[in-house]
Each structure stands twice: as C-alpha cells, then as structure tokens.
C-alpha positions as CSV (number, residue, x, y, z in Angstrom):
1,M,-3.3,0.2,0.9
2,R,-1.2,-1.9,-1.3
3,P,-0.4,-0.5,-4.8
4,F,0.9,-3.5,-6.7
5,G,0.3,-1.9,-10.1
6,R,3.2,-1.1,-12.4
7,N,1.5,2.0,-13.9
8,R,3.4,4.9,-12.2
9,K,1.4,7.6,-14.0
10,A,-1.9,6.1,-12.9
11,L,-0.7,5.9,-9.3
12,E,0.4,9.5,-9.4
13,E,-2.9,10.6,-10.8
14,Y,-4.7,8.7,-8.1
15,Q,-2.5,10.1,-5.3
16,A,-3.4,13.6,-6.6
17,S,-7.2,12.8,-6.5
18,A,-9.8,13.8,-4.1
19,E,-10.6,10.1,-3.5
20,H,-7.0,9.5,-2.3
21,H,-7.2,12.5,0.0
22,R,-10.5,11.2,1.4
23,V,-9.2,7.7,2.0
24,T,-5.9,8.7,3.5
25,S,-7.5,11.4,5.7
26,T,-10.1,9.0,6.9
27,Y,-8.3,5.7,7.2
28,L,-4.5,6.4,7.4
29,W,-3.5,9.7,9.0
30,P,-5.7,9.4,12.1
31,F,-3.7,6.2,12.8
32,K,-0.3,7.3,11.6
33,E,1.4,6.2,14.8
34,D,0.3,2.6,14.0
35,V,1.2,2.6,10.3
36,T,4.2,0.6,9.0
37,R,5.5,1.5,5.6
38,F,7.3,-1.2,3.5
39,D,9.1,0.8,0.9
40,F,11.4,-1.5,-1.0
41,E,11.5,-3.3,-4.3
42,V,11.8,-7.0,-4.9
43,A,12.8,-8.8,-8.0
44,E,9.7,-10.2,-9.8
45,E,10.9,-13.7,-9.4
46,D,11.2,-13.2,-5.6
47,E,7.8,-11.5,-5.0
48,Y,6.3,-14.8,-3.8
49,M,8.5,-14.5,-0.7
50,C,6.8,-11.3,0.4
51,Q,3.3,-12.5,-0.3
52,F,2.8,-13.7,3.3
53,V,3.2,-10.1,4.5
54,A,0.5,-8.8,2.1
55,N,-1.8,-11.7,2.9
56,G,-1.4,-11.2,6.6
57,L,-2.1,-7.5,6.4
58,A,-5.2,-8.2,4.2
59,N,-6.7,-10.8,6.5
60,G,-5.7,-9.1,9.8
61,S,-3.3,-11.9,10.9
62,A,-0.1,-9.8,10.6
C-alpha cells in the first residue's frame, strides 16, 4: 500500500472506511512481523531518488 496522493482528507476518509479495514485485516496485519514502514517526507524534486524502492516493492524485487 503506497498512498502517494496529496489529498489528506481523502486519505483519512479511506482509512476510516470498511474497505480499508478489510484490506488491512486481510493483507497487512496477518503479516505485521514482515511489514516495513517507510514514514518520511522527501522534497518533490528528490522523489525520483526514492522511486527504486517503490518500484522494487511493486514488482517484488525489493
């Protein structure tokens, strides 16, 4: 799960939804010991430097 959107209100609404609960309960929390959270902000002009992490996670090579 990679929320790249800039709409904080929409993200909060989604996180409060039944769909978010279903997805996290099914695909995240059963594997919580294996989850790595990247919780930091990067300047927009430097985002390209982090793209390899997102791409690796998306295609399973990370």
